N, C-alpha and C positions, 0 to 999 in steps of 0.2 A: 250111342255115345252119351256119356253122362258128364256133368260139370260140377267141379268143386269151386265154391267161392272162397277166396283167401283174402283176409283183411287184417290190417293192423289198426289198433285203436289206442287212444289216450285222451280221456276227458272229452268224449264226443257225444254226450247225452242229448245234445240239441239236434244231432244229425243222424246218428246211427240207425234209428228206427226207420226213417224214410229210406235210407240206403238198403236196408235188409228187406223192407216191404217191396222195394222196386224189383227184386229178383225172385219173388215168390212165383213158383211155377216154371222158372227158368233153370235154377240150379238144384242139384240133387243132394248137396252137402254144403255146410257152411263151417269154415275154419276161421276162428278169430284169435289173434294173439294180442293181449292187452298189456300195455306198458304202465302198470301201476296207476290206473285211473282212480281219482279221488271222488268222482261223481257217480252217477247211476249208469254209466256206460255198460258195465259188466251185467248188471241186473237186467237191463234192456236186452242185451245180446243173448242172454240165457233164455229169453222168451222164444228165440228163433232156433237155437242150437245148444246142444250140450257139449260141443267141442270148442270151449272157450279156455284158452291157456294164458297163464300169467307169465310174462317174461320181460325183463328189462331190455330196452333196445340198445343200451350202452353206446349210443351215438353211432350205431351201424345198422341202418335200415335194411341193407341187403341181407345181412345175416338173419335178421328177424323174418324177412320175407321168405328166405330159404327154409326157415323152421316151419313156416306155414305150409310150404310145399311138401315137406317131409310128412306132415300130418294128413295130407290130401290123399284120398283113395279113388277118386273118379278119373275118367279118361282125359278130361280137359280141365284147365285151370282158368278161372275168370278172376282178375284182380280188380277190386274196387277199394277206394278209400271211403271212410265214413261220411265224408262230405260230398259224395258223388251218388248219382243214381243212373239206372238204365231204364229207358222208357219201355213200358209194356208192349208198345207197338213194334218194338225191335226184337222181342223174344223169339218169334218164329224165324226171323232171319238168322239170328245167332245159332239156333238149333239146326238150321240148314247148313251153315258154314262148317260146323264141326263134323258133318258127314263127308266132307270133301277130303279125300286121302292125299290130294296133291299138296296140301299145306300143313305146316306144323304150328303156325302162328298167324295171328291177325292183328293189324294195328287199327285202333279206333281213334276217332277224333275227340279229343278232350276239349270241351267247350267250357271255359271258365267265365261265368256270367259277371258282367260289370256295367256300371253306368258311366264309367270314365272313358269318354270317347277319345281322349288324348292318348290312350295307350296304343302302342304300335300294333298294327294289324287288327285294330278294332273293327268288328263286323256288326253293323246294325241289325237288329231283329226286325224282319218285315212280316213274319208270320208267327205271332206269339203262340206259345203252347203252355200247357200246365207246367212243364219242366222249366220254362224260361222265367217263371215267377215274376213277371212284370219288369225284368231288367231290360235296359235299352239295347244291349248288345253283348258281345263276348269276344274273347281272344282265344285262339285255339292252337293246338299242336297235335301231331300224330304220335301215338304211343302204343306199344304192344301191350295189350292187357288180356288177350285171349290166346292161350297156347296149350299144346299137348302136355300132359303130365308125364314128363320123361326125365330121367335122372341127369341127362346132359343139359337140360334147359334150366338155368338157374340165374339168380340175380347177382349183379356186381355193382359196385359203387356204394359207399356208406350213405350218401344222400342222393336224391333223385335217381334211385336205383332202377336198373333195367335189366332185361334178359337179352337184349340185342346182341351183345358180344358173344353169348354162348350159342347162338344159332349160326353155325358156320355157313350153311347154304342159304343165302339171302333170297333165292328164288322160291324158297319154301315159306316166305313171309308174304302175305297178301294185305294190301292197303284197302281199307273199307271206308265208307262214308257214314258209318254208324256213330252216333254221338254217345259220349260219356258226359253227362250233365254235371258240372262241377261248381260248387258254391263256396269256394275259398274266400271270396270277397264279402260273404255274409259274416265271416268270423271276426272276432275282435282281437285275436292274438297274432295277427300277421307279422308285426314287427318282432315280437318275441321269437316266433318260429324262424323267421329269416335270419335273425342274429344267431340263433342256435345252429342253423345250417352253415353260416359263415365260419363259426368256430370249428365245426367238423371239417369243412373244406381246408381250413388252414392247418389243422392238426394232422389230417390224413390225406393230403394231396397225392401222395404216391400210390394210394390204393385205387385211384380213379382211372378208368379206361379211356375216358373222353375228356382230356384236359382242356381242350378248347371250350367245351361247354362249362366246365368247372370255373375257369377264369372269367368267362362271360357272366356266369351267375354271380360270382364274387363281385364283379364290377357293378352289376345291377343292385346288389345288396348295399355295397358301399355308397352308391349314388342315391338310391331311393330311400334307404332306411337309416343311413348314417350321415348323409350329405358330405361325405369325404370324397370330393370329386377328383382330387389328385391321385388318391389310391385307386379309385375306380378306373381312371385313365390307364394307370399301370396295368391293371388286370385286363382291361379290354385289349390293350396292345399285346399283352402276353397271349391272350386268346387267339389273336390274329397270327401269331407265330405258328400256332398249331393248325389253324384253319382260317384261311383268308376269304372263304366263300360263304360266310353267314352274314346276312344283311343286318341282323339284330346287333351284331358286335359293332358295326359301323355306326348304327343309330345310337347305341349307347355312348360311344365316343363323342359323337356330335352333341348329344344332350349335355354331357359333362363339360365340354369346352364352352358351350353356350351358357351354362350356369356360371362359369368362371369369367364370362364376357370375353373369352378368347375367340372372337368370331372368325378371324383369319384361319386359325387352326380348324375350326368347325367346317368352314367352307372348303378347305383343302381336303378334309376327309370326305365331304360330300362329293367333291370332284372325282375322287378315286372310286367311291361307291357308285356314282353315276355311270362311270365307264364300265364297271364290273356288272352292274345290274341295270342294263340299258332300258329306258322307257318305263322305269318303275315309278308309279304315281306317288307312292309314299315318300320316296326320296325327293321327288319334285316339290311336294308340299312342304317337307321339312326345310328344303333349301330356301323356299319362299319365306318361310317363317323366320329363318336365321337372318336373311337379308333385312327383313322388317325390324327385327330386334336390333340389328347393327345400326339401323338408321335413327333409332330413338335417341 
């Protein structure tokens, strides 16, 4: 079994070399699609592969991802972003995984390193590693990044694109505890990138398969990057109409109401969340914090 690495880049000269170095000895082919980089990204990428293609993303990351899949010739696909790495100690495990014919895809744990312990689901680092780079902790999510190179497996959604919807038999997807080490919080263009995402969400909302996630992400961007809390609340509520079982949506609502000093509304949401996610320690801590702010 062989692996093609597929990657999208745009002005990633500070990160792309460490990403490509991290998969040496793991992947058999590297496919890179570059979106008009004005720095040395392409020059660096060409040190690792001659399969570097220039293509405008046109505000549709799924289409660009699928273009990389069309260029891939190996048995399996590994997706990495330029600001991510795979630890060399996990190479052998990945090579073992792709030998198992019972699965067509694997989800990995994307650990986004940060020093901001106030972030929801912040996990402190107790055993520092080379990959943790001195960060105090990380926030994480499971994401399918390793899957068979098959014409039926393809990306959907213009932003935060994923292959999940194209894999009909969910029993063919296995969750792993392997880390993708993600350094988005080292970058200086977070606000610019998130506002670009927001524009795509608003313009192409009908193209997304998971509207609960889209509206939740919009709420996060409105609150965190634009401080437009009323608009954020509208988005979080819309997200709950599609899926009322994601704890992050309730937390987003509470944070917005708290910013607006609407503590009664914040506590009402926490009451609902507390019943839905019983004995959740994060909810208990947030409730305590809201009561404290209300008392000031």
